N, C-alpha and C positions, 0 to 999 in steps of 0.2 A: 418402392419409395417408403412405404410404411415400415418395412423391415429395418431400414436404416435408422428410423426414428426410435425404434424399440431396442436397438442393439446397445451393448455396453459401451460406455465412453472410452476413449483412449487411456492407456496406462498412465497413472499419476494425474489424471484429470482433476480429481478432488483435492489434491495436495497443491494445486497451483495457487499463486497469490491472487487476491481479489480485493478491490476497493469499492466501497459503496458511498457515494457522495449524496448527502441529503441537504438540499437547499443552500448550498455554499456555506453552511454553518457547522456541519458535522461530517466527519469522514471516518468510516469504519473500515479497518484494514485487516485482512486475514493473510497469513503467510509472511509476516514481518519477522525477519531473523534478528535484527538489531537496529538501533538508531545510530547512524553513522555521523550525523552532524545535527546540532540543534543550536539555532541562534535566532535573534529577533526577526520574525517574518519568514523564517526558512527552516524546514526539516528535511533531512535526507535519510532515507530508510533503505536498509539492505533487504531485498526481496529475493535473494538467491542469485540467479543469473542476471537479474534486473535490479535497478535501483529506482526508487520513487522519490521525487522531490515535490514538496508542498510549499507554496508561497502564499503569503497573505498577511493579515494583521491579527494580532492577539492570538496567534496559534498556541494552543496548549494541549499537552497530552493529558487526557482525562481518565484513561484506563489503559492498563497494559497487563495482559495475562497470557502467558505462553507466547504464541505467535499472533495474538489478536491485539490490536491497538485501536484506540478511539482518540481522534484529534478534534478539538473544537476551536472555532474562531472564524474570522472572516476570510474564507478561502478565495484567493485571487486566481490561482492556477495550480494544476497538478501535472507533472511530467513523468513519464516512464522512459528509461533509457537502459542500454546494456550497462551492467555494473562495471565501474572503473576498477583498476587494480587496487589492492589494499592500500588504505590511507595510513600514514604513519601514526 
């Protein structure tokens, strides 16, 4: 059992997308490839094979550097789903 805890993680483990939500006011996202859609109360993000959708009030992108994104606002909900086909 201890051997499994000390083994190397699966290939590409550290390149997977991650989201850290702090108190419904701040969302830090790693692995965001691009913003697919942005409108009042809604953000849709390309996370590779997945897409992440954020819903809430006064959502604003506060920082964007490489594949790291920080969103601030009153977060209502966050959803992950398989990424849809390319949007026009």
